N, C-alpha and C positions, 0 to 999 in steps of 0.2 A: 504494499499500499504506499502510495506517495502522500507526503504531508507538505502542503504548500505554505511558505512563510511570507511575511511581509518584507521581503528583501529579494533582490534579484541575484542570479548566480554570480555575477561580477562582484558584487559587494560581499557575498558569502565567501567567495574563494580568496579574496584579498584579506578577509578576516582570518581565515584558516592559515594562510601563508604567514601572516603577521604572528600568529600563535606559535607556528613552528620556528620562526626566527627567534622568538622569545624563549623558547624551550631548548633549542640546539645552537651551539656555537658554530658547528660545521654543517652547513646546508649546501647540498650539491644537486644541481639540476641534472637528471637523467634524460639525455637528449637523443632523439632519433633522426631529427630533421623533418618529422611529420608535423601536421597541423596542431595536433593536441600538445605535443611538447613545445611547439612554438608559443602557444598561448601560455603554457605553464611558465616558460622562460620569461616572457615579457611581463607577466604578472609578478613573478619573483623579483624582476629588476625594479619594478615600481616600489616594492617593499624594501628591497636592499638600499635603493637611493634614500628612501625616507628614514631608514635606520642607520645610515652611514656604514653599510656592510659590503661595500664594493672593494675589490672586484668580485664578482660572483662566480663560484666554481661551476663549470659545465662539463659533464662527463658524456663522452660519445664512444661507444664500443664499436669500432670500425670492423665491419664483417667482410671487407674487401670487395665482395661481389655485390656492389651497391649501384643504384642509378647514378649516372654522372650528375644529374641535376641535384640529387641529394648531397653529394660531396661538395659541389660548388656552393650550395647554400650553407652547409655545415661549416665550410672553410670561412665564409664571410661572417658567421657567428663567432667562431673561434678566435678570429683576429680583431674582434671589437675590443676597444680599450677598457670596457666595463667587465670583460670576461677574463677569468683565470682558467685557461683551457686544460682539460684532462681528456685529451684525445688519445685513445688507447689503440695502438696498432701492434698487437702481439698475437702469436698463434693460439687459435681456439678451434674446436671441432664444431662443424655445422652439418647436419644431415643434408644429403643431396636428394631432393624429392623426385628427380627425373631418372636417375640411373642406379640400378642395383649393382652394377660392376664397380662403379666408384661411388659408394654409398654415402660418403661424407667428404667435405672439404676441410682441409687444414688451412686456415687463413694465414697469409703471410709466411708460408712454409718456405724454409731455406731450400735453395736449389730449384725452386719453380719460377716460372715467368708470371709475376704478379700482374693484376689488371692495371695497376698504376704504381708509381713510386710512393714511398711513405712521405708524409708531410714533415717539414723541418721541425715543427713544434710539437709533434706527436711523441707520446711516451712509447718507446720502442724496446727498451731494455729494463731489466730489473722489476718488471711487473709480470708475474707468472700466473696464467689462468689455466693453461694446459700442462699438466704434470708430465714429466719424461716418461713415466710408466704407463701413461694413458695411450691407448692405441686406436681408439675410435669413440664416436659420440655415444652417449648413453642417455636413458631417460633422466630428466631433471637437469640436463646439462646447462640450459640457458639461465635458470635460476641461480645456479652455483657460481656463475661467472661474476654476477653482481655481489654475491656474498664475499667471494674471494677478493674482489677489487676493494671493497670498503675495509676489509680486514688488512689489506696492504697499505692502503692510503691513510687510514686512521686506525692503527693497531691498538692504540691505548686510550681513544677518546670516543665519546658518543658522537654519532653523526647520522645523517639521513639524507636519502634521495627524495627529490620532488619529481614526480613523473606524470605524464599526461594519459592517464587511463580513464575511460568513461563508462559508466554503467549502462548507458543506452545501447552499447554495441552488442551485448549478449546477456542472456538470463543468468549465466554463470557469473559474470562480472557484477551484475546487480546484486546477486545474493552474497558475493564475496566482499563487496564494498559497503554494504549496509547492515551486516550482522557480524558479530564477533569483535571483541575488543583487541585492538592493536597496541595502542599506547594511551594510557589514561582513558579518556572518554571517546577516543577516536576509533571509528570503525573503518574509515576510508584509508586503510594502509595495509602494510605487510610487515611482519617481523622477519628480518634477515639474520640477526644474531642478537637475541634478547639479552644475553649475558653481558655483551659489549655495548648494548643500547644502540644497535644499528638497525634502521628502519627504512622502509620506502612509504611515502605518503602520496595520495592522489587528490590534490586539492580541487580539481575541476571534475570530480567524478559524476556530479549531477548535471553537467552541461549537455545540451543537445548539440548536434552537429551545426545547426543554424546559429547557435550562440557562438561557436568557434569562429565561423567565417564572419559573422557580424562584428565581433571584436577585432579580428585581423583587419578588416577593411575600414571600420570606423576609426581605428587608431593608426592607420597607414603603416602597419607593421610589415616588415619584410617576411616572406615565407617561401617555401620551396616551390619553384615554378613547374615541377612535374605535375602538380595538380591542374595547372592550366592545360598541359598536354592530355591529361586524362579526360578533362571536360571536352576538349576538342575532338578526342577520339570517341566520345560517346559512352564512357564507362558509367555504370550506376555508381552511387556514392559508396555502397558497401564493398565495392572492388577497388576503390581508390586508396590503396595501401602503400605505406612506405616501410619496406623491410628488405632484407637480402633477397636477391632475385631468384634463389632456388628454395626459399622457405615453403614449408607444406601449405601454409595459408596464403602464399602469394604466387603460387606456381603458375596461375593464369597469366601473370605478367610476361612469362616467357613467350606467349603466343602473339604478343604485339610489341615486344621489346625492339625487334629489328626494324619496326616501322617508326617508333618514337625516338630511339637512340641507337642508330645503326652501329656506331663505333663501340658502344658499350657491349652490344650483342656480339660483335666480332671478337672482342677481348674475352668475354665470358665463354664463348664457344671454344676458344683455345685453352682456357683455364679449367674447364670442367666437362666431363663426359655427359652425354645425353641431351645437351642443349639444342643442337641441330635436329636431332631426332624429334624432339618436342615441337619444334617449329614446323617440321614437315607433317607430322601426324595431326596436330591440332588438338584443341581442347576436348572435342567430342570423342576422339579416338582414345585419348589417354585417361580422361576422367569420367566418361559416361558409363553408367551401370544400368543397362536397359533390359536385356533379355538373358535369361539363364542359358548357358550353353547346353545343347541337347544331351551331351554325354554325362551330365551331372544330375542326380535325382533331386537335389534341393540346394538352396543357396549356402547352407551351412557346410555341405560337402565341398562346394566350390570354394568357399572361403578357406577351409583347411587345406585344400589342394594348392591354392595360391600361396598360402603361408609356407608351405613346404618347398614348393618349386620356384616361386618368384623371389623370395627373400634369401639372398645369397650368404649374407653374414650370419653366422650362428648365433652371435650375441643378440642381434636384432631379431632373429627368429625366436629366440627365447623370450624376449620382451613381448612380442606379439602373442605367443602361445600362452603365456602366463596371463595376459590380460583377457584373452578369449575364454580361458578356463574360468576366471572369476565372473565374467559377464554371463557365461552359459549357465552358471549356478544361480546367479542372482536373478536372471531374466528368463528362467525356464518355463514361466507361465504366461509369457507375452501373448496377446491375442494375435498380433501380427509380427512374428519374429523375423520374417524376411526383411522387413524394414531395417532391423538392427544389423542383419548380415551384410546388407548392401552398404551400410555406413562403414562397417569394419573393412569391407573390401576396398572401399575408397581410401581408407587409411593405408591399406597395403600398397596401393598403386602409387602413392606419393611418399612411401617409406616414412610415415608419420609416427615415429617411435615415441613422440611426446603426446600423441593422441589429441593434438590441438583441435583438429576438425571434429573428431568424435565427442569431445567434451561438450560442445554446444548441443549436440543431440541428447546426450545424457542429462543435461540440465533443462531439457524441454519439458513443459508442463505435463504431457502424457507419461513421461518416464518418471517424473517426480511423484505423480499421483499413483503410478504403479508401485513405486517403492514404498509409498504410504500404505498401500493395500498389503504389501508383504509384511509390514510392521503391525498390521491390525489397526491402522489409523484412518481408514478410508472415510469413515462417517464424518470426519471433520471437514471433508472437502465438499464444495458445492457440486451438485449433480449437473455438470456441464459436459455434454456429449463429446466435445472436442478434447477435453482433458481426460475423459474416462475411456478413450478409444483403445488403449492397450491393456485394459483389464477385461478378462473374459466375461461374457454375458452371465454365465452361471454363477460367478462370484458377485456380480453386481446384483443379481436377484437375491442372493443370500443376504447381502448387506441392506439393500433398499426395498426388496420386493420387485416385482416386474416393472421395468422402466419403459414407459411408452415413448 
């Protein structure tokens, strides 16, 4: 349930940021170059100027395989006089959503031809995110990079990131940002290392996308011009993402990268396997799950076959098989299990060992209601056909009597 207050999101966010500045000596902006982190940065600068806390530390974890437009904008931010840059260009593991042969990218790997040279002001040495013993990406990888970074940047001091995450973008984010105590009375954050008092806070969590663009244009703030290209290309708002180019949630960008930034596509094609193949096959061939192949009796058997035959790396296969086993046990009474199997297959096709795409499905209202039924809590739910659709009719009759 949303509770509307007698203040707008602009005023509320500035108050939140002021509170964080009062609570923490070390405040760092976690910056991606996207629209939400742009707003978070500019709001934090307003507060930092007011409280005489300049220069403001800005952290950018450079994933190498980035849009050229993003790097151009990030560079303009990092060279501003009001900014203390923490531009990280060190090796990390990132899953490759397009190729099973080269299932992950080691960014800035020695001996490889990088997509671009490292920036003169970037942190290139002495900041270790990928341990020498690590040989591939594993689940939880992205979260650990930020934990490790703050541990190294502020080993003995409380500190926090301010980041641009919004609840509007998914039910999972809405639940995560409005429930559960992170720091004192704050729910809109995440604990990175509670013992060391390291946190991430999301001060614009209740903004709509219209609030974001209104603030950027009303204040004449600079922003990443890749969004202009997205708009000209005709992309829907939900697909206007800023992330590395082979990320499981941004894989669609590979199908128009060559049209928007041809030079970036050429460099990425040299750097990582599967890029050219994705361009030729297209989004429908790679991501579409329409018809069950005739040789398989059902979608579950097909899922298990793909897990065994498509996933080449044993560690990744173990991750998928463990997750499928958990889900099969929990969701054994779904009215329409084929829907779940298709979602799982999509995760396999993009090597999504973080289950980023699957998590949105698991936090959808029908699955939440199903889990409530499993716990014996179904009667607390309103009888809405759209949210009850994954509970079998015989169980609904047991709970409510016959539903018309």
